[in-house]
ROTI-963795 format. One record per atom (N, C-alpha, C, O): residue number from 1; atom name; x, y, z; residue in three letters. Coordinates in steps of 0.001 Angstrom, whole numbers, plus 524288, in hexadecimal, padded with zeros to 5 digits. Example, Ala and Ser with C-alpha at 12.3 -4.5 7.8 and 13.67 -1.06 7.14 Angstrom:
BEGIN
(1, "N", (83386, 7E9C6, 81E78), "ALA")
(1, "CA", (8300C, 7EE6C, 81E78), "ALA")
(1, "C", (83390, 7F31C, 81E78), "ALA")
(1, "O", (8379C, 7F309, 82111), "ALA")
(2, "N", (83232, 7F736, 81BA8), "SER")
(2, "CA", (83566, 7FBDC, 81BE4), "SER")
(2, "C", (83264, 8001E, 81EBE), "SER")
(2, "O", (83461, 80472, 81F67), "SER")
end
This chain:
BEGIN
(1, "N", (F5D50, 25224, A017D), "MET")
(1, "CA", (F5F8B, 25610, A0412), "MET")
(1, "C", (F655E, 253DA, A052F), "MET")
(1, "O", (F6694, 24F69, A0695), "MET")
(2, "N", (F6850, 257C7, A0444), "LEU")
(2, "CA", (F6EB4, 25669, A058B), "LEU")
(2, "C", (F6F34, 2558F, A0B60), "LEU")
(2, "O", (F6D5F, 258BC, A0E7C), "LEU")
(3, "N", (F71C3, 25126, A0CE7), "LYS")
(3, "CA", (F7366, 25018, A127F), "LYS")
(3, "C", (F78C3, 2530B, A1207), "LYS")
(3, "O", (F7B82, 252E6, A0E15), "LYS")
(4, "N", (F7A04, 255F1, A16DC), "LEU")
(4, "CA", (F7E5B, 258B4, A17D0), "LEU")
(4, "C", (F80ED, 255E8, A1C4D), "LEU")
(4, "O", (F7E62, 25483, A2024), "LEU")
(5, "N", (F8706, 254EE, A1BB4), "ASP")
(5, "CA", (F8919, 252C4, A1F9C), "ASP")
(5, "C", (F8C56, 2576F, A2224), "ASP")
(5, "O", (F8BE8, 25BEE, A207C), "ASP")
(6, "N", (F8F7C, 25620, A261D), "GLU")
(6, "CA", (F926C, 259ED, A2919), "GLU")
(6, "C", (F95DA, 25DA6, A25B9), "GLU")
(6, "O", (F95BE, 2626B, A264D), "GLU")
(7, "N", (F98CE, 25B39, A2247), "LEU")
(7, "CA", (F9C5D, 25F50, A1E68), "LEU")
(7, "C", (F98FD, 26290, A1B8A), "LEU")
(7, "O", (F9A57, 26728, A1B18), "LEU")
(8, "N", (F9484, 26105, A1953), "ASP")
(8, "CA", (F907D, 263E2, A1710), "ASP")
(8, "C", (F8F47, 2689F, A1A14), "ASP")
(8, "O", (F901D, 26D0F, A186C), "ASP")
(9, "N", (F8D12, 2676C, A1F06), "LEU")
(9, "CA", (F8C3A, 26BE4, A2261), "LEU")
(9, "C", (F9088, 26F4E, A237C), "LEU")
(9, "O", (F8FC3, 2740D, A2362), "LEU")
(10, "N", (F9495, 26DA7, A2471), "LYS")
(10, "CA", (F99D4, 2712E, A24ED), "LYS")
(10, "C", (F9A82, 2748B, A2048), "LYS")
(10, "O", (F9BB5, 2792A, A20D7), "LYS")
(11, "N", (F99D2, 27289, A1BD7), "ILE")
(11, "CA", (F9AD2, 275C7, A1699), "ILE")
(11, "C", (F9618, 279FB, A1686), "ILE")
(11, "O", (F96D7, 27EB0, A15DD), "ILE")
(12, "N", (F914E, 277BD, A1742), "LEU")
(12, "CA", (F8D88, 27C51, A1781), "LEU")
(12, "C", (F8E03, 280B0, A1B5F), "LEU")
(12, "O", (F8D14, 2853B, A1A16), "LEU")
(13, "N", (F8F8D, 27F45, A2065), "LYS")
(13, "CA", (F9091, 282BE, A238A), "LYS")
(13, "C", (F948F, 286E0, A2221), "LYS")
(13, "O", (F93C5, 28B7F, A2333), "LYS")
(14, "N", (F9953, 28511, A1F77), "ARG")
(14, "CA", (F9DE7, 28861, A1DB6), "ARG")
(14, "C", (F9B93, 28B60, A1866), "ARG")
(14, "O", (F9D2E, 28FCC, A1769), "ARG")
(15, "N", (F97D3, 288E3, A1514), "ILE")
(15, "CA", (F9606, 28CAF, A10AF), "ILE")
(15, "C", (F9204, 290E4, A1322), "ILE")
(15, "O", (F91A3, 29561, A1173), "ILE")
(16, "N", (F8F26, 28EEA, A1739), "GLN")
(16, "CA", (F8B64, 29319, A19C2), "GLN")
(16, "C", (F8E8E, 2972C, A1BBB), "GLN")
(16, "O", (F8D4D, 29BBA, A1AD7), "GLN")
(17, "N", (F931C, 295F0, A1EB2), "ALA")
(17, "CA", (F9602, 299BE, A2179), "ALA")
(17, "C", (F97F9, 29D64, A1D65), "ALA")
(17, "O", (F9740, 2A20B, A1E5F), "ALA")
(18, "N", (F9AB9, 29C0B, A183F), "ASP")
(18, "CA", (F9CEE, 29F01, A1546), "ASP")
(18, "C", (F9C0B, 29C32, A0F12), "ASP")
(18, "O", (F9E87, 29864, A0D80), "ASP")
(19, "N", (F98C0, 29E7A, A0CAB), "GLY")
(19, "CA", (F9760, 29C4C, A0778), "GLY")
(19, "C", (F9B9A, 29D13, A0418), "GLY")
(19, "O", (F9B58, 29AC4, 9FFE2), "GLY")
(20, "N", (F9F68, 29FC5, A04F5), "ARG")
(20, "CA", (FA38E, 29FB8, A007C), "ARG")
(20, "C", (FA884, 29CAC, A035D), "ARG")
(20, "O", (FACAF, 29EB3, A04A4), "ARG")
(21, "N", (FA710, 297A6, A03FF), "PHE")
(21, "CA", (FAA4D, 29442, A0735), "PHE")
(21, "C", (FAF1C, 292D0, A0259), "PHE")
(21, "O", (FAE62, 29369, 9FDA2), "PHE")
(22, "N", (FB37D, 29108, A048C), "ASN")
(22, "CA", (FB730, 28EFB, A01A1), "ASN")
(22, "C", (FB7BF, 2891A, A01AB), "ASN")
(22, "O", (FB830, 286C6, A05DB), "ASN")
(23, "N", (FB7BD, 286C0, 9FD5B), "LEU")
(23, "CA", (FB793, 28090, 9FDC0), "LEU")
(23, "C", (FBC38, 27EEB, A004B), "LEU")
(23, "O", (FBB8D, 27B7D, A039A), "LEU")
(24, "N", (FC0E0, 28087, 9FF95), "GLN")
(24, "CA", (FC657, 27F2C, A018B), "GLN")
(24, "C", (FC573, 28052, A07EE), "GLN")
(24, "O", (FC69A, 27CAA, A0AD5), "GLN")
(25, "N", (FC3EC, 2840F, A09CD), "ASN")
(25, "CA", (FC350, 284EA, A0FAB), "ASN")
(25, "C", (FBEED, 28122, A11CB), "ASN")
(25, "O", (FBF26, 27F59, A1640), "ASN")
(26, "N", (FBB13, 2800E, A0E7A), "LEU")
(26, "CA", (FB7F4, 27B98, A1146), "LEU")
(26, "C", (FB9A7, 27622, A1120), "LEU")
(26, "O", (FB8AB, 272C1, A1467), "LEU")
(27, "N", (FBCDB, 27597, A0C19), "ALA")
(27, "CA", (FBFB0, 27085, A0D33), "ALA")
(27, "C", (FC3AD, 27010, A11EC), "ALA")
(27, "O", (FC457, 26BEF, A144B), "ALA")
(28, "N", (FC5C7, 273CC, A12DA), "GLU")
(28, "CA", (FCAC8, 2744A, A1707), "GLU")
(28, "C", (FC763, 27378, A1C7C), "GLU")
(28, "O", (FC896, 2700E, A1FA7), "GLU")
(29, "N", (FC3A5, 2767B, A1D1C), "GLU")
(29, "CA", (FC0AC, 276C5, A21CC), "GLU")
(29, "C", (FBDE8, 27142, A2363), "GLU")
(29, "O", (FBDDA, 26FA6, A27EA), "GLU")
(30, "N", (FBBF3, 26EF8, A1FB6), "PHE")
(30, "CA", (FB8D5, 269DB, A20C4), "PHE")
(30, "C", (FBD1A, 264C1, A1F55), "PHE")
(30, "O", (FBBF1, 26028, A2023), "PHE")
(31, "N", (FC12F, 26629, A1D87), "LYS")
(31, "CA", (FC5DB, 261CF, A1D66), "LYS")
(31, "C", (FC3FB, 25DE2, A1977), "LYS")
(31, "O", (FC48F, 25923, A19FB), "LYS")
(32, "N", (FC14D, 26097, A14D0), "MET")
(32, "CA", (FBF98, 25D36, A104D), "MET")
(32, "C", (FC201, 25ECF, A0B0D), "MET")
(32, "O", (FC441, 2630E, A0AD7), "MET")
(33, "N", (FC1BF, 25C0B, A072E), "PRO")
(33, "CA", (FC39B, 25D60, A0280), "PRO")
(33, "C", (FC01B, 261ED, A000E), "PRO")
(33, "O", (FBB78, 26205, A0154), "PRO")
(34, "N", (FC1C6, 26531, 9FD15), "LYS")
(34, "CA", (FBEBA, 268A6, 9FAB0), "LYS")
(34, "C", (FBA89, 26691, 9F768), "LYS")
(34, "O", (FB656, 268E8, 9F762), "LYS")
(35, "N", (FBB39, 2620B, 9F45A), "SER")
(35, "CA", (FB7CF, 25FBE, 9F212), "SER")
(35, "C", (FB335, 25D31, 9F491), "SER")
(35, "O", (FAF1E, 25C6F, 9F227), "SER")
(36, "N", (FB3F8, 25BCE, 9F9B5), "THR")
(36, "CA", (FAFB6, 25A13, 9FCEE), "THR")
(36, "C", (FAC14, 25EAF, 9FE25), "THR")
(36, "O", (FA756, 25E44, 9FD7A), "THR")
(37, "N", (FAE67, 26349, A0003), "ILE")
(37, "CA", (FAAE8, 26715, A0120), "ILE")
(37, "C", (FA788, 26991, 9FCD5), "ILE")
(37, "O", (FA2FF, 26B23, 9FD29), "ILE")
(38, "N", (FAB1A, 26991, 9F858), "LEU")
(38, "CA", (FA7D1, 26AEC, 9F335), "LEU")
(38, "C", (FA348, 26887, 9F1F7), "LEU")
(38, "O", (F9F24, 26ACA, 9F105), "LEU")
(39, "N", (FA448, 26259, 9F1F3), "TYR")
(39, "CA", (FA04D, 25F3E, 9F173), "TYR")
(39, "C", (F9B8C, 26015, 9F4A2), "TYR")
(39, "O", (F972B, 2602A, 9F2A6), "TYR")
(40, "N", (F9C66, 260B0, 9F976), "ARG")
(40, "CA", (F9880, 26199, 9FCD1), "ARG")
(40, "C", (F95B2, 26636, 9FCC3), "ARG")
(40, "O", (F90FA, 26647, 9FDB0), "ARG")
(41, "N", (F987C, 26A81, 9FBA5), "ILE")
(41, "CA", (F954C, 26F6F, 9F9B0), "ILE")
(41, "C", (F924E, 26EAB, 9F49C), "ILE")
(41, "O", (F8DC0, 2702A, 9F441), "ILE")
(42, "N", (F9494, 26C90, 9F105), "ARG")
(42, "CA", (F9202, 26BFF, 9EBB0), "ARG")
(42, "C", (F8D0F, 26788, 9ECA8), "ARG")
(42, "O", (F898B, 267D6, 9E964), "ARG")
(43, "N", (F8C99, 26481, 9EFB6), "ARG")
(43, "CA", (F8870, 260C6, 9F138), "ARG")
(43, "C", (F848B, 263B5, 9F414), "ARG")
(43, "O", (F7FE4, 262BF, 9F357), "ARG")
(44, "N", (F8607, 26752, 9F762), "MET")
(44, "CA", (F8204, 26A48, 9FA43), "MET")
(44, "C", (F7F51, 26F01, 9F6C8), "MET")
(44, "O", (F7B0A, 270F8, 9F7C1), "MET")
(45, "N", (F823A, 27032, 9F324), "GLU")
(45, "CA", (F80B8, 2747C, 9EED8), "GLU")
(45, "C", (F7D62, 2717E, 9EB06), "GLU")
(45, "O", (F79BD, 273F8, 9E919), "GLU")
(46, "N", (F7E11, 26C16, 9E975), "LYS")
(46, "CA", (F7B70, 26942, 9E5B9), "LYS")
(46, "C", (F75C4, 2687F, 9E8CE), "LYS")
(46, "O", (F71C5, 268BC, 9E623), "LYS")
(47, "N", (F756D, 267AF, 9EDC6), "GLU")
(47, "CA", (F704E, 265CC, 9F132), "GLU")
(47, "C", (F6E12, 26A8D, 9F27A), "GLU")
(47, "O", (F69DA, 26A83, 9F4CA), "GLU")
(48, "N", (F707F, 26F48, 9F134), "GLY")
(48, "CA", (F6D7C, 27468, 9F246), "GLY")
(48, "C", (F6E23, 275F3, 9F817), "GLY")
(48, "O", (F6ADB, 278E3, 9FA06), "GLY")
(49, "N", (F71FF, 2743B, 9FADD), "CYS")
(49, "CA", (F7264, 2758C, 9FFDF), "CYS")
(49, "C", (F75A8, 27A85, 9FFA5), "CYS")
(49, "O", (F7460, 27DE7, A02D0), "CYS")
(50, "N", (F78E4, 27B5F, 9FD14), "VAL")
(50, "CA", (F7BF6, 28030, 9FBA5), "VAL")
(50, "C", (F7B47, 281EA, 9F662), "VAL")
(50, "O", (F7B1D, 27EEE, 9F29E), "VAL")
(51, "N", (F7AD1, 28798, 9F622), "ASP")
(51, "CA", (F7A07, 28AF2, 9F0FF), "ASP")
(51, "C", (F7D0A, 28F65, 9F12D), "ASP")
(51, "O", (F7B77, 29368, 9F34E), "ASP")
(52, "N", (F81F0, 28EF3, 9EEC6), "ASN")
(52, "CA", (F848D, 293FF, 9EE7C), "ASN")
(52, "C", (F85EF, 295FB, 9F447), "ASN")
(52, "O", (F85D5, 29A82, 9F5E4), "ASN")
(53, "N", (F872D, 291A7, 9F6D2), "ASN")
(53, "CA", (F8989, 291D4, 9FC71), "ASN")
(53, "C", (F84C5, 293E5, A0009), "ASN")
(53, "O", (F8600, 295FD, A0430), "ASN")
(54, "N", (F7EFB, 2936D, 9FEA3), "PHE")
(54, "CA", (F7B26, 29470, A01B6), "PHE")
(54, "C", (F7943, 28F06, A0309), "PHE")
(54, "O", (F7864, 28BA8, 9FFB7), "PHE")
(55, "N", (F788E, 28E45, A094C), "ILE")
(55, "CA", (F76F5, 2896F, A0B6F), "ILE")
(55, "C", (F7100, 288F7, A0ACA), "ILE")
(55, "O", (F6ED4, 28D0C, A0C1C), "ILE")
(56, "N", (F6E33, 285C3, A0966), "HIS")
(56, "CA", (F6858, 2847E, A089F), "HIS")
(56, "C", (F672C, 2818C, A0D55), "HIS")
(56, "O", (F67AC, 27CC4, A0D37), "HIS")
(57, "N", (F658B, 28409, A11CD), "PRO")
(57, "CA", (F63E2, 28030, A1654), "PRO")
(57, "C", (F6023, 27C87, A157D), "PRO")
(57, "O", (F603D, 278CB, A1883), "PRO")
(58, "N", (F5C1F, 27C95, A1179), "LEU")
(58, "CA", (F57FB, 27850, A1045), "LEU")
(58, "C", (F5AF6, 273A4, A0EC6), "LEU")
(58, "O", (F59BE, 26F70, A10C5), "LEU")
(59, "N", (F5ECC, 273EA, A0B6C), "LYS")
(59, "CA", (F61EA, 27036, A087A), "LYS")
(59, "C", (F6513, 26CFB, A0CBC), "LYS")
(59, "O", (F65FD, 26859, A0BD4), "LYS")
(60, "N", (F66A6, 26F1A, A1104), "ILE")
(60, "CA", (F6A8B, 26C7F, A1462), "ILE")
(60, "C", (F6818, 26A77, A198F), "ILE")
(60, "O", (F6ACC, 26950, A1D5E), "ILE")
(61, "N", (F627E, 26A13, A1973), "GLN")
(61, "CA", (F5FE5, 2683F, A1CFF), "GLN")
(61, "C", (F5F9E, 26B6B, A224B), "GLN")
(61, "O", (F5F4F, 26925, A2685), "GLN")
(62, "N", (F5FBD, 2709B, A21D8), "PHE")
(62, "CA", (F5FA5, 2732F, A2685), "PHE")
(62, "C", (F63EE, 272A9, A2AE2), "PHE")
(62, "O", (F62F6, 27351, A2F8D), "PHE")
(63, "N", (F686B, 27180, A290D), "TYR")
(63, "CA", (F6D11, 26FC5, A2D45), "TYR")
(63, "C", (F6D3B, 2748F, A30D1), "TYR")
(63, "O", (F704C, 27815, A2FAD), "TYR")
(64, "N", (F6A61, 274F4, A34C3), "SER")
(64, "CA", (F6A41, 27A12, A382F), "SER")
(64, "C", (F6F7C, 27B86, A3A52), "SER")
(64, "O", (F7075, 28021, A3B4B), "SER")
(65, "N", (F7330, 2777F, A3B2A), "ASN")
(65, "CA", (F782E, 2792A, A3DC0), "ASN")
(65, "C", (F7ADC, 27BAE, A3994), "ASN")
(65, "O", (F7E38, 27ED6, A3AF1), "ASN")
(66, "N", (F7A1D, 27AFC, A347B), "LEU")
(66, "CA", (F7DC4, 27E12, A306C), "LEU")
(66, "C", (F7DD9, 28400, A30F8), "LEU")
(66, "O", (F81D1, 28688, A2FFD), "LEU")
(67, "N", (F78FA, 2865E, A32B4), "CYS")
(67, "CA", (F7986, 28C14, A32E0), "CYS")
(67, "C", (F7B0C, 28DF7, A388D), "CYS")
(67, "O", (F7A2A, 29268, A3A2B), "CYS")
(68, "N", (F7D46, 28A56, A3B2B), "GLN")
(68, "CA", (F7ECD, 28C92, A406B), "GLN")
(68, "C", (F84A3, 28E00, A40FB), "GLN")
(68, "O", (F8648, 28FDA, A451A), "GLN")
end
């Protein structure tokens, strides 16, 4: 099971809030390179945490604060 850190959780919250996110906006918001954000998203997609911008709660260990 994929271990998520604080940045992963922030990215997931933004994807959950707006499935049509802009990679550039996320990079600016988190003060990270676009490549880092894209790598994190692709890693979560590969692990099945995110599929077409849908978040699978079972794959992210039920991080309950994600949906608040």
